[in-house]
N, CA, C and O of each residue as an XYZ file, in Angstrom:
276
protein
N     202.104     21.997     16.560
C     202.904     22.625     15.514
C     201.898     22.457     13.994
O     200.731     22.072     13.921
N     202.576     22.778     13.172
C     201.711     22.596     11.518
C     202.985     23.032     11.032
O     203.945     23.765     11.272
N     202.368     21.978     10.005
C     203.750     21.357      8.752
C     203.132     21.769      7.253
O     201.939     21.704      6.955
N     203.987     22.112      6.565
C     203.952     22.621      4.989
C     203.366     21.416      4.391
O     203.871     20.294      4.407
N     201.749     21.913      3.624
C     201.139     21.053      2.397
C     200.964     21.728      1.402
O     200.843     22.929      1.159
N     200.966     20.177      0.470
C     200.459     21.017     -1.167
C     199.778     19.866     -1.314
O     199.589     19.034     -0.426
N     199.389     19.810     -2.479
C     198.079     19.086     -3.424
C     198.948     17.451     -3.727
O     198.409     16.500     -4.294
N     200.079     17.456     -3.301
C     200.306     15.992     -3.039
C     200.433     15.515     -1.429
O     200.426     14.288     -1.332
N     200.557     16.272     -0.058
C     200.316     15.697      0.762
C     198.684     16.017      1.544
O     198.071     15.272      2.308
N     198.416     16.940      1.198
C     197.416     17.402      1.389
C     196.293     16.496      2.315
O     195.840     16.583      3.457
N     196.059     15.305      0.803
C     194.872     14.350      0.894
C     195.711     13.511      2.544
O     194.877     13.230      3.405
N     196.978     13.220      2.848
C     197.512     12.535      3.934
C     196.679     13.389      5.114
O     195.612     13.037      5.618
N     197.491     14.679      5.446
C     196.573     15.514      6.499
C     194.998     14.646      6.843
O     194.612     13.904      7.746
N     194.385     15.214      5.573
C     193.012     15.477      5.428
C     192.413     14.139      5.996
O     191.408     14.048      6.701
N     193.206     13.140      5.566
C     192.558     11.499      5.788
C     192.953     11.315      7.383
O     192.325     10.554      8.118
N     194.029     12.077      7.802
C     193.989     11.863      9.753
C     193.871     12.876     10.135
O     194.610     13.337     11.006
N     192.307     13.917      9.259
C     191.664     14.487     10.250
C     192.260     15.727     10.668
O     191.643     16.486     11.416
N     193.673     16.049     10.146
C     193.963     17.368     10.550
C     193.248     18.656     10.158
O     192.564     18.838      9.152
N     193.554     19.586     11.216
C     192.914     21.022     11.088
C     193.906     21.782      9.789
O     195.100     21.507      9.907
N     193.645     22.461      8.890
C     194.072     23.888      8.032
C     194.181     25.226      9.214
O     193.429     25.798     10.003
N     195.366     25.286      8.850
C     195.242     27.096      9.526
C     195.424     27.588      8.942
O     196.288     27.729      8.076
N     193.719     28.483      9.627
C     193.560     29.606      8.694
C     193.315     30.944      9.770
O     193.037     31.086     10.961
N     193.529     31.610      8.873
C     193.707     33.230      9.525
C     192.515     34.011      8.704
O     192.195     33.741      7.547
N     191.709     35.392      9.812
C     191.034     36.158      9.123
C     191.515     37.589      8.536
O     191.683     38.478      9.372
N     191.772     37.918      7.062
C     191.869     38.654      6.658
C     191.014     39.383      5.952
O     190.442     38.941      4.956
N     190.827     40.769      6.490
C     189.525     41.837      6.395
C     187.839     40.835      6.260
O     186.876     40.886      5.494
N     188.166     40.101      7.313
C     186.854     39.713      7.555
C     186.407     38.489      6.914
O     185.259     38.161      7.211
N     187.020     37.746      6.122
C     187.480     36.611      5.326
C     188.346     35.898      5.873
O     189.325     36.299      6.501
N     187.946     34.507      5.605
C     188.911     33.547      6.154
C     190.023     33.283      5.414
O     189.600     33.611      4.305
N     191.188     32.909      5.231
C     192.370     32.556      4.485
C     193.239     31.546      4.722
O     194.313     31.725      5.296
N     192.756     30.214      4.217
C     193.641     29.013      4.739
C     195.011     29.334      3.992
O     195.375     29.457      2.823
N     195.511     29.398      5.092
C     197.069     29.134      4.580
C     197.893     27.549      4.289
O     197.343     26.730      5.026
N     198.822     26.991      3.604
C     199.134     25.632      3.346
C     199.622     25.136      4.329
O     200.791     24.815      4.118
N     199.216     24.877      5.503
C     199.467     24.521      6.814
C     198.923     23.238      7.181
O     197.725     23.514      7.114
N     198.969     22.116      7.498
C     198.400     21.889      8.445
C     198.835     21.003      9.574
O     199.974     20.537      9.541
N     197.883     20.682     10.748
C     198.393     20.437     12.501
C     198.800     18.703     11.895
O     198.474     17.969     10.962
N     199.981     18.659     13.469
C     200.590     17.377     13.193
C     199.260     16.466     14.029
O     198.407     16.873     14.818
N     199.397     15.743     13.733
C     198.001     14.523     14.587
C     199.128     14.170     15.869
O     200.306     13.834     15.994
N     197.588     14.576     16.964
C     198.797     14.850     18.584
C     198.826     13.009     18.599
O     199.527     12.725     19.571
N     198.455     11.990     18.070
C     198.804     10.818     17.929
C     199.881     10.602     18.185
O     200.313      9.989     19.161
N     200.652     11.257     17.022
C     202.244     11.001     16.801
C     203.365     11.811     17.160
O     204.491     11.743     16.666
N     202.878     12.763     18.267
C     203.882     13.412     19.000
C     204.848     12.707     19.869
O     205.851     13.084     20.475
N     204.096     11.288     19.718
C     205.892     10.454     20.726
C     206.527      9.330     19.795
O     207.552      8.694     20.039
N     205.785      9.229     18.784
C     206.214      8.467     17.502
C     207.135      8.721     16.688
O     206.857      9.362     15.674
N     208.581      8.243     16.951
C     209.536      8.949     16.319
C     209.550      9.000     14.625
O     209.850      9.874     13.812
N     208.887      7.080     14.479
C     208.933      7.056     13.265
C     207.806      7.458     12.656
O     207.949      7.028     11.512
N     206.682      8.064     12.713
C     205.405      9.108     12.005
C     206.053     10.297     12.438
O     206.142     11.108     11.516
N     206.511     10.669     13.458
C     207.156     12.249     13.261
C     208.061     12.759     12.082
O     207.971     13.851     11.521
N     209.317     11.329     11.714
C     209.681     11.287     10.733
C     208.937     11.241      9.333
O     209.199     12.051      8.444
N     208.142     10.396      9.223
C     207.263     10.310      7.977
C     206.599     11.653      7.676
O     206.621     12.036      6.506
N     205.766     12.724      8.995
C     205.354     13.546      8.421
C     205.996     14.452      8.125
O     205.566     15.241      7.285
N     207.274     14.636      8.740
C     208.291     15.580      8.865
C     208.944     15.544      7.425
O     208.863     16.623      6.837
N     209.516     14.621      6.801
C     209.892     14.229      5.295
C     208.715     15.001      4.606
O     208.837     16.092      4.048
N     207.608     14.312      4.720
C     206.472     15.062      3.842
C     206.609     16.192      3.874
O     206.848     16.619      2.745
N     206.565     17.408      5.071
C     206.383     18.518      4.611
C     207.635     19.168      4.419
O     207.449     20.375      4.267
N     208.719     18.879      4.369
C     209.925     19.044      4.084
C     209.863     19.102      2.099
O     210.108     20.080      1.392
N     209.467     17.739      1.668
C     209.062     17.362      0.034
C     208.372     18.727     -0.395
O     208.507     19.330     -1.460
N     207.368     19.156      1.035
C     206.451     19.991      0.466
C     206.441     21.420     -0.296
O     205.989     22.045     -1.256
N     207.356     21.477      0.953
C     208.248     22.991      1.027
C     209.137     23.022     -0.343
O     209.099     23.899     -1.206
N     209.866     21.963     -0.329
C     210.702     22.261     -1.795
C     209.824     21.866     -2.981
O     210.099     22.635     -3.902
N     209.092     21.185     -3.268
C     208.044     21.157     -3.999
C     207.560     23.096     -4.588
O     207.656     23.629     -5.693
N     207.275     23.403     -3.820
C     206.857     24.727     -4.132
C     208.098     25.571     -3.377
O     207.613     26.108     -2.381
N     209.237     25.815     -3.475
C     209.657     26.734     -2.859
C     210.255     27.650     -4.568
O     210.246     27.009     -5.619
N     210.612     28.808     -4.538
C     210.558     29.850     -5.208
C     212.045     30.116     -5.458
O     212.945     30.195     -4.621
N     212.114     30.246     -6.897
C     213.920     30.226     -7.144
C     214.561     30.889     -6.557
O     213.784     31.568     -5.886
N     215.826     31.249     -6.284
C     216.594     32.366     -5.733
C     217.037     33.094     -6.987
O     217.729     32.663     -7.909
N     216.553     34.153     -6.843
C     217.155     35.375     -7.705
C     218.743     35.443     -7.462
O     219.285     35.564     -6.363
N     219.420     35.336     -8.794
C     220.770     35.736     -8.765
C     220.942     37.360     -8.963
O     220.301     38.242     -9.533
N     222.238     37.278     -8.132
C     222.602     38.897     -8.114
C     223.055     39.285     -9.222
O     223.376     40.463     -9.379
């Protein structure tokens, strides 16, 4: 499971030792703004809620405005 991160919540993912989603494009690593969910938190509803709310907030902060038709 990968969750959205930004400059606000990225330190939380890094402090938890989570890995960033990186793929190769034209032979170069390209990091994406997503981090893995800590496996220890999979069975902890409170921890999951905290991580999911953090990721949702990051997505909202980085959402592109919708174009008017």
